[in-house]
N, C-alpha and C positions, 0 to 999 in steps of 0.2 A: 622309650627313646628311639627304638627302631621305627615306630610309626612316624615319629617326628622327622627322622632322616628321610623316610620314604616320601612324606608329604613335601619336604624341602626339595627332594630330587624332582618330583613331579612338577613343582612350581618352576624350578630352573629350566626343566625341559620345556615347559609351556612357554616361558619367556623366550627360550631359544627358538622355538617353533614360530612364535609371533614375530621375532626379529627376522627369521628366514622369510616369512611371507611379506613382512613389511618393507625390507630393503634388499632388493635383488638386483644383481648386475649380470648381464649375459651378452653373448655375441658369438662371432665366428671369425676365424683367422684364415686368410688365403694368401697365395702368392700372386702378385700383380701380373707378372709376365705370363705365367702358365695358367693362371686362374684355377689352381689346385688347392685343396685344403691342406693346411699345415697341422700335423699331429704333434703333440707333446711341446707345443710352444709354451713358454713360461708366461703366466698371467699374474701380475701382482697389483694389489690396491694399497696405495699409501695415503697417510694423512697429509693433506695439503699444507698444513701449518708447520709440520716438523719432519715430513717424509718418513715417519715411522710406519713399518709394515702392519697392515690391518688384516689382510687376507691374501691367500695364494692358492693357485691351482695350475693344472696343465690342460691344454686342449685335448679333446677326444679324437677319435679316428676321423670324424667329419669336420674337425677344426673348431667345434663348438666348445663354449665354456660357460659355467654358471658359478657365481659367487654370492655368498650372503654376508651382509655387513651388520654389525651389532647396533649401530645407531645412525641417525641422520648426521649430515655434515658435508664438508668440502673435501674431496678426495682427488687422487691422481691415479689414473689407469696406466700401467706400464706393461708392454708386451715385448718379449725378447725371443729371438730364435737365431741359431748359428748362421753366420754369413749374411744375415739380414739386418737392416737398420732398425733400431728400437722405435717402438710407437709409444708416444706419450700424449695423454689428453686429460685435462682437468674436467671435473664434473661435480655436481652437487645433488644430494638427496635430502628431501624434507618431507613433511607430512603430506604435502600436496603432490610430490613426485617421489613415490616410495620404490620405484624401480627404474632401471635404465637399460634399454636395449640398444647396444651399439651397432647391431646389424652386422653386415659383412665388413671386416677391417682388412685392408690390403697392406701387406708388407713389401718392402722394396729391397732388392739386393744392395749391399754396401758398395759393391763395385760400380753401381750406377749412381749412387748418391755421395760417393766419396766419404762414406762413414758418417754422414750428418744425421742427426736425430730428427725425425719427422714430428713436428708439432702441428696438429690439425688446426686449420684456421689461419696459419701463418705462412704456409707454403704457397697456396693457390693465389695467383694474381687475378684469376678470372674464375667465376663459378657460373654454371648454367643451371638455373632454377626454373624448370618448366619453360615458359616462353620469355623469361627474364634473364638477361646477361648481367652479372654483377662483377664490377671491377673493384679490387681492393686498392684504394688510393695510396696506401703506404708502399706499394710495390712500384709506383711510378714517381720518379723524382722530378721535382721542379725547383726553381730558384726561390729564394726568400722573397716574400711579398708578392708571389705569383698569384694569379687569379684562377678561378675554375676553368676559364677558357684555355689557359696554358696547360692545365691538367688534362682537359679533353683531347688536346692535340697529341698527347702521349698515348692515348688508348687505341688499341688495335681496332680497325674498322670504322673509326670516327674521324671525320675531317671537319675543320673549321676554316672558312674562308676569311678574307681580309675584312669583310663586312660583319663578321660574327655569325653568319648563317652556318648551321650545323647539319651535316649529313652523316647518317649512321647506316652502315650496311646497304648503301645505295639509295636510301630514302631520307627525305627531309625531316628534321626533328622540329616540331612546332611548339612543344611544351617542355619547359624545364621547371621541375618542382623542387622544393626544399623540404626535406623530411615529409614527403608525400603531400605537401600543401602548396597551393598557388602562392607565388611571391610576385606581386604586381601583375598577376594575370597574364596578359597577352604579349609581353615583351621578354623573351628568353635572355636577351643580352643584359638585362638588369640583374640577372643571377650570374651569368657566365663572366661578365666584365667587372663585377663588384664583390662577389663572395670570395674570400681568401681560399686558396687551394689547401693551405695547411689546416683548415677547419674541417676538411672533408674526410669522412671515414670510408664510405662506399659510394660508388656511382652505379646506378641501376639503369639499364636500357630495356625498354619493353614497349609493346603496343597497348596503350591505355584504352580500356573499354569504358562503356557507359556504366553509371552506378548500378543500374538494374542487371546488366550483363555480368558485372563483377560479382554481385550478390548471388545470382541464380546460377552462374556458370554457363549461361546460354549466350552464344555469340550472336549479337544483333546487327553486326556489320559495322558498328560505329567504332572506329579505331583511330588513335592518334599516336604517332611515333613520339615517345616521351622519354626524357631523362630525369631521373630523380636523384638529387644530391642529398645523401644522408650525412649529417654532421656528427662529429665526434661529441661524446657526452661532455667532455671538459671544455668544449668550444660553444656551449649554449648559454654561457653567462658572460656578459661584458659588453664592450662597445668597440666598433671598428668602422672604418669608412675611408673615403678618399676624396681629395680635392685636386682638381686638375685645371690648369689655365694655360692657354697658349695664344700667341699672336704671330701672324705670318705675313709674308709678302702678298701683294695683290689683294689685300684686304681680307684675307682668310683668318679665321679665329675659331677657337674652341674653348669651352668652359664646362666643367662638370663638378658637382658636389654631391656626395652621398654619405649618409650617416645611418648606422644600424645599431640598435640597442636590443640585446637579447638577455632575457632573464628566465632561464628554464624554458618553459613552454610559451612564454610571452615574447613576441617579437614586434619591435617597432622599427620602421625604416622610413626615410624620406630622401628625395633626390630632386635635383634641378639641373638642366642642361641648356646650353645655347651654343650653336655652331653653324657654320656655313661651309664646312669642308667635307661634307658627306656623312658625318656622324649624326645621323637622324635620331637614333636611340629612342625610338618609340614604335612599338609594334602595333600593327593594325589587323591582327589575326581575327579579331572579332567582327571585322567587316564581312567575313565569309559566313558568319552565322545569320540565321533568319532575322530580318528586320533591320539590318544596319548598313546595307550596301545598295548600290544602284542596280544589282542584278535583279532580274525579274522574278526568279523563283528558285526554290530548292525542294528537294524531295525528303520526306521522312515517312516511312511505311506506305509509299505509294501516293502520298498526298501531293498536291500542287500548291506551292506557297507563293503568294504574290507580295512583292515588296518593292515598288518602284518600277522603273521602266528601263529596259536594257537598250539604250541608244546613245548616240554621241551627245545628245542634249542633256542627258542626266548629269547632275552635278558631280564634280570630281570626288572619288572615294578615298583620296589620300594615299594611295599606294605610290611609293617611290622605289624605282628599280634601277637607279643609277643614271636615268635620263634627265638632264638638266642640272641646274645649280640650285641646291636646296638650302633654305634658311629655316632651321628648326629651333624651336624654344619649347621646352617641356618641363613638367614638374609632377610630383606625385607623392603620396604617403601610403604606407601599408601598416596594418595592425592585425595581429592574430594572437589568440590565447586559448588555452584549455584550462578548465577548472573542474572542481568536484570529482577528482580522481579520473579525469579525462572523460567524464560523462557529458560535458558540454564544451563546445568550442565555437569560436567566431573568427572568421577571416574576412577582412574588409580592405578595400583599395579605393583610392581616389586619384584620378589622373587628369591633368589639364595640359593641353599642348596646342601648338600651331605649326604648320608646315607650309612654306611658300616655295614653289619650284617653278623656275622659268628656264627656257632654252629653245633650241631649234632641233627639228627632226626632218630628215629628208629620206625618201624611200624610192626604190625602184621595184615595180611589181610586174611580173609576167602573168597575164591572165590567158590560160590555155583554152582555146575554143576549137570546135570541130573544123572550122575553116582556117585556123591559123592561130597566131598569138598577138594579143593586144598588149602593149607595153605602157605602163603608167609611171610617170615620174612625178613626185610631189615634194613640196617643201612646206613645212609648218613651223610657225613660231607660236609658242604656248606659254601661258602664265596661269598657274593654278595655286589656290590658297585654300587651306582647311583649318578651322579651329574646332577643337573637340574637348568636351568634358565627359568623363565617365566615372560613375560611382557603382561599386558592386560589393555585395557581402554574401557570405555563406554561413549559416548557423546550423550546427549539428547537435543533437541531444540524444542520449540513450534514455529512452522512456522508462525501461526496466531492463532486467537481465536478458530479455528475449526480443526486444523491439527498439528500433532507431528511427529517427526522423531527421531529414536534411532539407533545409530550405535555402534557396539561392535566389537573389534578386539583383538585377543590374539595370542601370538606366544610362542612356547616352544622349547628349545634346550636341548637335553639329551644325556648323555654318560653313558653307563652302561657296567659292566662286571660281569660275574658269573662263579663260579667254583663249581662243585659237584663231589664227589667220592662215589660210591655206592658199597655195598656188599649185595647180596640178595640170598636167598635159597627158593626153592619151594618144598613142601613135598606132597605126596599123603595122604590127610587127616592129621594125625599126625604120619604117619608111615614112609615109605621109602623116601629117597631123590630123587626128580625128576630132578632138575637142580640147578646149582649154577652159579651166574653171578657176575663178577667184572667189573664195568663200571665207566668211568669218562667222564664228559662233561664240556667243557669250551666254553665261548662265550664272545665276546666284540662287542658292537654295538653303533650306533649313530642314533638319531631320530631328525627330524625337522618337526614341525607341525605349521600350521596357520589356524585359523578359523575366518571368517568374517561374520557378520550378519547385516542386515539393516531392520528396521521395521518402516513402515509409516502408519499412520492412519488418518482418517478425518471424522468429524461428519457434516452432512448437516443441513440445517435449520429445516427440518422436524424431530421432535424428534424421535430417534430410527433408523434413516437411517444413516448408516455408510459404509465406505469402508476402507479396510486395506490391505497392501501388506507386506509380509515377505520374505526376500531373504537370502540365506545362501550359503557360499562358504567355503570348507574345502580342504586343501592341506596337504599331508603327504609324507614324504620320510624317509624310514627305511632301514638301512644297518647293517648287522651283520656278524661276521666271527668267526669260532671256530672249535673245534675238538671233535670227538667221538672215544673213545677207549673202546672196549668191548671184554670180553672173557667169553664164556658160556660153562660150562661142563654139559653134559647130562648123566643121569644115567638110567639103566634099572630097572625092577621091583625088582631085587635082591639087588639094591643099588650099582651096579657096573658101573663104567664109561664106556660108550660105544661110545661117540663122543665129539668133541670139535668144537666150532664155534668162529672165531676171526674176529673182525671188527676194522679197523683203518682208519678213514676218516676225511678229512677236509670238512667243510660245510660252504657255503656262502648263505645268504638269503638277497634278495633285493626286496623291495616292494615300489611302488609309487602309489598314488591315488589322484584323484581330484573329488570333489563332488559338484554339484550344486543342490539346492533345493529351490522351490518357492511355495508360497501359497497366492492366492488372495481371499479375503473374502468380501462379500457384505451382509448387513443386511437391511431388509425392514419391518417396522411395518405394520401389516394388520389391527390392531385395537389397542385400549388402552392396551389390555391385551395379544395380540397375535402378534407374529412377525416371520419372516422367515429368514433363513441364507443360502446363496449360497457360495460355495467356489470351486476354481479350482487350481490345482497344476501341474507344470511341473518340472520334476526331471531328472537329468542326472549324471551318475557315470562312471568314467573311471579309471581302475586300472591295474597295471602290477605286477605280482608275479613271481620271478625268484629264484628257489630253486636248489642248486647244491651240489652234493656230489662227492668228489674226493678220490679215493683209493690211498694208498701209494705205490709208485713203488720203491723208494730207501729211506733210512733213511732221514727223514725230507723233502722228495720230494713227493708232492701230485699233480699229473698231469693226472691221469687216471679217466675220468668222468664215474661215475656209473649211467647209464641211468635209472636203475630200481628205484633209489631214487632221480632222478633229473627231473625237468620240468620247463618250462617257459610258463606262461599263461597270456593272455590279456583278461580283462573283460570289457564289455561295457553294461550299462543298460540305458534304456530310459523308462520313464513312464508318463502317464497322469492320473490325479486323479480329480474327481469331487464329490461334496457332497451337500446334501440338508438337512437342519435341521429346526425344528419349535420350537419356545419358547413361553411358556404361563406363565404369571406372574400376579397374582391377590391376594391381601391381603397377607395372610400368606403362600400361595402356589406358588411354582415355578416348572414348568415342561418343560423338554427339551428332544426332541427325533428327530432322523433322521438317516442318513446313508451316507457313502462315498464309492465310487466304483473307482477301479483303474485297468488300463491295464499296464502290465510290460513286456517289451522285454529284455531278458537276453541272451547275446552272449559271448561265451567263446572260445578263440582260443588257441590251444596247439602249442607253438612255435617250439616244437621238431618234432611233426608228422604232423603239419598243419591241424589237424583235428579240425573241428568247432562243438561246442555244442551250439545249439540255442534253447531257451525255451521261451514260452509265458505264462504268468500267469495272471489270473484275480483275484483280491482281492476285498473283500467287508468288510466294517467295520461299522456295525450298533451300535448305542449308544442311551442311554436314561438316564435321570436324573430326580429324583423327590425329592423336598425338602419341608418340612413343618415346619414352625416356630410356635410352640405353644405359645411362649412368647419370650421376649428378652433373657431369661435365659434358654430356652429349645427348642431344635430343633431335627429334624429327617431328614436323607438324605439317598437316595438310588441311586445307579449308576449301569448301565449295559454298558459293552463295548464288542463288538465282533471284533476280529482281525484275519487276515490271517497271519500265521507264515511261512515264507519262510525257506527253508533249507539254512544252512550257506555255505560259500564258501568251507570250509574244508570238509563239508559233501558231497558237489557236486564234488569236484576236484578229479579225478581218479588217485591219485598218492600215492605211499607207503611212509610212514614216519616211519623211523626206529630209532628215537632218543632213544627209549627203545626197543632193538631188541627182547625182550620177549613179547612186547605189540605193535603190528604193527597197524597203522591206515591207511585206504584207503577210498577214497570218492566214492560216488554212484551218477552218473549223472542222474539216472532215478528217483530221489526223486521228490515227489509232495508236495505242501504246506499242512500244517495242519491248523485247524481253532480252535481258542480259544474263549470261552464264559466266561466272568468274571462278577461276581455280587458282589457288595459291599454295606454294610449298616453302618451307623453311627448315634448314638443317644447320645446327650449330655444334661445334665441338672444340673443347680445349683440353690439351694434354699438359699436365702439371710439369712432368719431368723435363720435357723438351720445350716448354713454354710456347707451344704452337696453338694458334687459334685458326679454325677453319669454319667458314660459313658459306652456305649456298641458299639462294632465294630465287623465286620465280613466280610470275603471275601471267595468266592468259585469260582474256575475256572475249566472248563471242556474242554477237547481237543478232537476233532474228527479227524480221519485220522492221528493219531499222528506219528511223526518221532521218532523212537526208535533205541536203539543201538542193533545191531545184532553181537553177539560175538561168535566166533568159537575158542575153545581151543583144540589143538591136544594132542596127547599122550606124547609129550615132554614137555608140559606146555606152549608152545607158544600160544598166543591169537591174533587173527586178529579182529579188530573192524571196522564195517561198518554200516552206518545208513541205515534204510529202513522204509517204511511206514507200519503200522500195522492196517489194517481195522477191524472193528468190536469190537475194544477195546477203552475205553474212560478213559484216565488218569484223575485223580481228584486231585486238590490241594486246601487246605483251611487253613484259620487261623481266629481266633476270640477271643473275651474275653469281660470282663466287669470289671469295677472298681467302688468302693464306697469309698469316702473319706469324713471325717467329723472331728469334734472336740468335745471332752468332756469338757464342760465349767469349771466344778469345779476344776479338777487338771490342766486345760488348756493343755490337752494331744491331740495331733493330731493322728489320726489313719486312716488306709486304708486297704481295703480288695479287692483283685483282683483275677481274674482267667483267664488264657490264655491257648489256645490250638492251635495246628497246626498239619498238617499231609498231607499225599498224598497217592495216589494209582497210581503206574506207572508200565509200562511194558517194558520188553526187550526180545530179543531172545537169548537164550544160547544154542549153538549147535543145532539150529533149533527147539528148544522147547520153547514155550511161558512161560515166567516167570513173575508172578504177585507178586509185592512187596508192602506191606502195611506198612506204618510208621505213628504212632500217638504219639503225645507228649501232656501231660496234666500237668499243673503247677498252683499252687496258690501262693499268696503272702499276708502275714499279716505284716503290717507296723505300727510301733509306733514311735513317735518322740515328743520331747518337747524342747522348747527353753526359757531360762530365760536370758534376756540381761545382759551381764557382770557378770553372775554367772555360768551358765552351759548350755549345750545342749547335747542331745543324740538322736540317732535313731537306730532302730533295724528292720531287715527284716527277715522273715522266708518264704522260698520258697520250699515246698515239691512238688515233681513231679513224674510222671510215664511215661516211654517210652515204646512203643510197636512197634516191628518191626519184620516182618517175610517174608520169600520168599516161594512161592508155590513149588519151586523145592525141597527144603529140610526143611519142616516145623518144624522138630525136632531141627533144628539149628536156633534159633531166637536171637533177641537182646533185649528181654523184661527185664525190671528191674526198680527198684525205684531209684529216685534221691533226693537229698536234698541239698539246698544251703541256707546259712544264712550269713548275714553280720551285723555288729554292729559298732558303733562309738560313742565316747563321747569326749567332751572338758569341762574342769573345769577351771574357771578363779579364781585364788587365789590372796590373797593380795600381794602387792609388784610387781604388773604387771606380775606375773608368770602365765603360762598357761601349763597344762598338758593335753595330749590327746592320744587317741589310737583308732585304728580300726582293725577289724579282719574279715576275710572271711573264711567260712568253706564250703567245697564241698565234697559230697559223691556220688559215683556211684556204684550201686549194681552189683555184678558179674552176668553174663548171661550165656546162653548155649554156646555162642560164646567165651566168655572170662571168665576164671574160677577164677578170683581174684577181690575182691572189690577194689575200689579206694577211698581213703579219704585224704583230704589235708586241713590243717589249716594255713592260712597266717596271721600273727599277726604283726602289726606295732605299734610303740609307740614313743612319742616325748615329750620333755619338751622345753618351749619357754619362753623367757624374753623380754618384750617390753620396749622400751626406747623412750625418747623425749616426748614433751608435747602432741602431737597427737597420741602417741602410734604407730607411723608409722615406727619405726626401731625395728626389731625383730632378736634375736639370738636364733637359734634352734639347738638342738641335737636330732637326729632321729635314731631309730633302725628299719631297714627294714627286714621283714621276720625273726623275732626273733627265731622262732622254726626251721628255715632252712628247710621248707617243700614245697617250691614253685617248684614243679615238674611239667613240662609241660605235659598236658594230653589232649586227644581228642578222642571221638568215633564218627564214621560216617558210615552211611549206604547208599548205592546207587546201584540201579539195583541189580545184584546178588553178590554184594560185601559188606562185613562188615569189617571196619578197626578200629584199635586202634593205636594211635600214642603218643609217648613220645618225648620230645624235650628239648633242652637246654633253660634255663631261668635265669633271674637275681635272685640270692638267697640272703642269709643274708649278710648285711653290715651295717655299722654305718656311719653317715654323720653329719658334723658340717657345718651349713649354716648361712648366714646373709642376711636379706631381708630388703630393704628400699623402702617404698612407699612414693612417693612425690605427692603432690596435691595442685594445686592452681586453683580450680574451684568453681564458684558460691560463691565467697566471702571467700573461705578457703585460708588460707595462707600457703605458702610453708614452710616446716620445714627441 
């Protein structure tokens, strides 16, 4: 019997030892204010289901504690200490997670917290996770039926303008994702204006990297300021949407319908819009990608990409920036799904739309010369149209437990036409007339584009050892045809006409290009904290550019080729690129540094003369990144990138472009690459107790052997532009700022203070004289806002600023002056489901030595709305737009030796009656 009891005791002891090693809880307790260890703090573990005590201990001299639990399950950790608030957190242990290390746990004095219990994950409105700022949507109140856009306006450091453009921490946000996935791709407003705010769990703000950089941890310089909307789990099933229709005075109208059906990981959505009141609601962000716009090139790893021709004749790219009256009609559909335990996923979008913009634009330009200033006044009537269809999809599959494959394909068809009629005059200073030009340009074009990418990655058994391959193929076909008519009258110093120049030409532009790009990356851990990254890329680019100008021989007959303004070039590029990076990560510190080197062979064949231009370039791209996380809520990051900047195709191609006969462009085949050094810093901090958010950001770039514009203006006012290298000069570009946001508890008033600055120093040659242009802008912002649910809300911003700009050629003619911008808005919720609201924007620009008149403008809008139905989801609204009728289009701009001021047609005062129905059957809500 004694032997039996002995064996039983051994078995029980073995079971107890197994339990001790199997389910372990540990951590350390400290004081938040003094950062000292707390000894003898009470540490209890309770069962989550009934709060029964499971285990208990007290902290040691160093504040540490260890507990063993008898079995897996859901538990509650509770820590108490005299005069400190209790700490409570739920956690779960199972066979896959047999231990839990809570790390350093901070206790807060009750005097600071008014004796409230801290429940981790519910107190923090903002969390800093590496380079991601995460906002807890539940901490920011919005009205019923509000949209994501209304939520974003409540978040510190984020601004949303009246057109839906988002700015975060001083930088434009160009992507808005839903649960980490594209939602209609290139139009963020389809998320922000249609997804309901009450569906949102978290809002994440970060710089989105390329797939390969995200996988390897190596920064390749590709970053996009991105917002990710994470939905609540109970809001991922059901249907919701919106229907909006309105009719106004002066023929203005708007209409929109959107429906979304979510079922777990499957999302279906469709929308349609039609409006002529500025609600374009169609993003054209993909125009800036290779193969889809009229720009002549872009860089990737030092390559020169050719896609069309960067001149006035190129067909309109569809960008609408508030100039003119737009008529927009758009529609689209979205589908995404994940299956087989998320091993496979598909994201697909189709969009179709048209945009027609017409209006007037007049400009005043001061062209600074060594001998004085020529002043150009111009007037333009324009009418542009674009029709576009785009289909894209992304398929991802987990091939096995260690490897993944992602395939993305998109194709775009576009038809565009544009028409512009110009009248311009150039004066010697503000004195005698130098020339007068009457010019018209028409163009119609078609574009076809396809992009294909494949990204494969694999992790090996050894932690940190990976390999990945990224392949890209882009095809582009661009054809346009149109006419140039120009008559220029030239005048002598006495103002008498002495000659006339007439041009009447038909122009055809054809360009085709195909690009292949590859990158193979291998990572190898050298120790627990140190690893190395090797990469190699092979790239090839082939393109044809055929530009032809035909003179008129008989009325309506254009068959005489003008060889001076015609050419056909074939471009071939081939490159090899290799890189070596090192990565160090330990504790709160992450360090990455290395470089990439590339050889590039560039061959250009002139089809008319059979002359070959062949160039060989060597590019190198050093980079470094340092990040330090002081705590979960505070971090600092520094980046350095060096890059070689190749001359563009238009800068190299030795052909005259006479779309504007008074401003001729010609290429320079002798150009050499420039080199840019770019430095960036970011600091972000959030204090939970005081609800304070602080951020600091900055960027400086310096260019050696820069490519600058060499402008030669003759006595008739004609200017020839050619690029050239300028040794011994270093252009500088910078931007930076800081922001402080907090909350005054007593009146529950949110406030923020920020300061932003940007500027540059750049050079150009004007009539063979070096011109140094300095431009600096300084602005501050004071922001106040308050929200009282179902009662009222208001916000106000004050943004004073000062702009400094001058040219070394004529320092007495500068563009210095004060600016002031302010906007305010309010909503008041009255009995009877009535709501009144108003917003206003005031802008002031001081007169300068270049422009002798101040500019000020007040745009004031107001509305009254009545809600109906049980859920208040049917609204009837009457709105007045620009009540003071002061919306005059205005812009000032300085570059090289030119300072310009432009006025343009805009949408002005009108009144509109509209009906909006929000329907929702998500997470238990019922459709109404």
